[in-house]
C-alpha positions in Angstrom: 9.5 6.8 12.2 8.4 9.4 9.7 6.1 7.9 7.1 5.1 9.0 3.7 2.3 7.4 1.7 1.6 6.8 -1.9 -2.0 6.3 -3.0 -4.2 6.1 -6.1 -7.6 5.5 -4.5 -9.2 5.8 -1.1 -6.1 4.9 0.9 -7.5 2.5 3.5 -4.1 1.6 4.9 -3.2 5.3 5.0 -6.4 6.0 7.0 -5.6 3.1 9.5 -2.0 4.1 10.0 -2.8 7.8 10.5 -5.5 6.8 13.0 -3.0 4.5 14.9 -0.5 7.3 15.0 -3.1 9.8 16.3 -4.2 7.4 19.0 -0.6 6.8 20.2 -0.8 3.1 19.1 2.0 3.5 16.6 5.1 5.6 17.4 5.3 7.2 14.0 4.5 10.5 12.3 2.7 10.7 9.0 4.5 13.4 7.0 3.3 13.2 3.3 0.9 11.8 0.9 1.8 11.5 -2.8 -0.9 10.6 -5.2 -0.6 10.0 -9.0 -4.1 11.4 -9.6 -7.0 13.1 -7.8 -8.4 10.6 -5.4 -10.2 10.1 -2.1 -6.9 9.7 -0.2 -6.2 13.4 -0.9 -9.6 14.4 0.7 -8.5 12.4 3.7 -5.1 14.1 3.8 -6.7 17.5 3.6 -9.1 16.7 6.5 -6.1 15.5 8.6 -3.7 18.3 7.8 -1.4 15.9 6.1 0.7 17.5 3.4 0.0 16.1 0.0 1.1 16.4 -3.6 -0.3 15.0 -6.9 2.5 13.9 -9.1 1.2 12.4 -12.4 3.1 9.3 -13.7 1.5 8.8 -17.1 3.6 8.6 -20.2 6.7 10.7 -20.5 6.0 12.2 -17.0 7.2 8.9 -15.4 10.9 9.8 -15.3 10.2 13.3 -14.1 7.7 11.9 -11.5 10.4 9.8 -10.0 12.6 12.9 -9.5 9.7 14.9 -8.1 8.7 12.1 -5.8 12.1 11.7 -4.4 12.5 15.4 -3.8 9.1 15.5 -2.0 10.1 12.5 0.2 13.4 14.1 1.1 11.8 17.5 1.8 9.3 15.8 4.1 12.1 14.0 5.9 10.4 10.6 5.3 12.1 7.5 6.7 9.6 5.0 5.3 7.3 4.8 2.4 3.9 3.0 2.6 2.0 2.1 -0.6 -1.7 2.4 0.1 -3.4 1.2 -3.1 -0.8 2.9 -5.3 -1.3 1.4 -8.8 2.0 2.4 -10.3 5.5 1.1 -10.2 8.0 3.3 -8.3 10.9 4.6 -10.2 14.6 3.7 -9.7 15.4 6.9 -7.8 12.8 6.3 -5.1 13.5 2.6 -5.0 17.2 3.2 -4.6 16.9 5.9 -1.9 14.4 3.9 0.1 15.5 0.4 -0.5 14.4 -1.8 2.4 12.1 0.9 3.6 9.1 0.7 1.3 6.1 -1.5 2.2 3.0 -2.5 0.4 0.0 -4.6 1.2 -1.3 -7.1 -1.3 -4.8 -8.7 -1.1 -3.6 -12.3 -1.3 -1.1 -14.7 0.1 2.0 -13.9 -1.9 3.7 -15.3 -3.9 0.5 -16.6 -5.3 -1.8 -14.2 -7.2 0.7 -11.4 -7.4 2.5 -9.6 -10.3 1.5 -7.3 -13.1 -2.2 -6.8 -13.5 -3.0 -8.6 -10.2 -4.8 -5.9 -8.1 -8.2 -5.4 -6.6 -10.9 -7.7 -7.7 -8.7 -9.4 -10.3 -6.9 -11.0 -7.4 -10.0 -12.2 -5.7 -11.4 -13.5 -9.1 -8.2 -15.6 -9.5 -8.5 -16.9 -5.9 -12.1 -17.9 -6.4 -11.4 -19.5 -9.8 -8.5 -21.6 -8.3 -10.9 -23.2 -5.8 -8.6 -22.7 -2.8 -9.9 -22.8 0.8 -8.0 -19.8 2.1 -6.7 -16.4 1.0 -5.5 -13.4 2.9 -3.3 -10.4 2.8 0.5 -10.0 2.6 2.6 -7.0 3.7 5.8 -7.1 1.7 8.9 -5.0 0.8 8.7 -3.2 -2.5 11.3 -3.7 -5.2 11.4 -3.1 -8.9 8.8 -5.8 -9.7 5.2 -6.0 -8.8 4.5 -7.9 -5.6 8.0 -9.4 -5.6 9.7 -8.2 -2.5 10.2 -10.3 0.6 7.0 -10.9 2.6 7.1 -9.4 6.1 3.7 -10.5 7.4 0.6 -12.4 6.3 -2.9 -13.0 7.7 -5.1 -15.7 6.3 -8.9 -15.7 5.9 -11.1 -18.6 4.8 -12.7 -19.0 1.3 -16.0 -20.6 2.1 -18.4 -22.6 -0.2 -20.7 -20.1 -1.9 -18.4 -17.1 -1.5 -18.5 -14.6 -4.3 -15.7 -12.3 -5.4 -17.4 -9.4 -3.4 -17.5 -11.5 -0.2 -13.9 -12.5 -0.5 -12.9 -8.9 -1.3 -14.7 -7.6 1.8 -13.3 -10.3 4.1 -9.7 -9.5 3.0 -10.2 -5.7 3.1 -11.5 -6.1 6.7 -8.1 -7.5 7.9 -5.7 -5.4 5.8 -5.6 -2.1 7.9 -4.9 -3.8 11.2 -2.4 -6.2 9.6 -0.5 -3.2 8.2 -0.5 -1.4 11.6 0.7 -4.5 13.5 3.5 -5.0 11.0 4.6 -1.4 11.4 4.6 -1.7 15.1 7.1 -4.5 14.8 9.4 -2.3 12.8 9.4 0.8 15.1 
């Protein structure tokens, strides 16, 4: 399995998956990072000799970005695409070429608290406001809609009385990397 990553921030899933590959825990090879802006994930890629590209997606660049992203993925020989905190929709070329081979992790139990605008702390704020007793993370296939593709794996965590958004966020973030690695192991 040759894995390419897309990231917009620190890339915590990227970091966990690269570490699992390096440790021999995951039979996969990281081949590329694509970022839509300068971010901490690029620093990580540089320090781990992972080829990387910044391909902006703002405004009119969106259509051109889709073409450039697909070319970069093909040149790297990527089999799978992993979204690691990538805050943009993928274009139709990448979605078509990698249909059924693009995964994302969402910081809630989908289908609840997913969709446009539901990312980061916004998700945890919604969970807390709903008064539910559990939340978690979901690994899902990516299609043309935000957080819409079929769920592959989930892990639950409690929401306890007195929890704050920050506490819930930390609890969910703590389980995400291992959940993603376990999910990929099941696909290899």
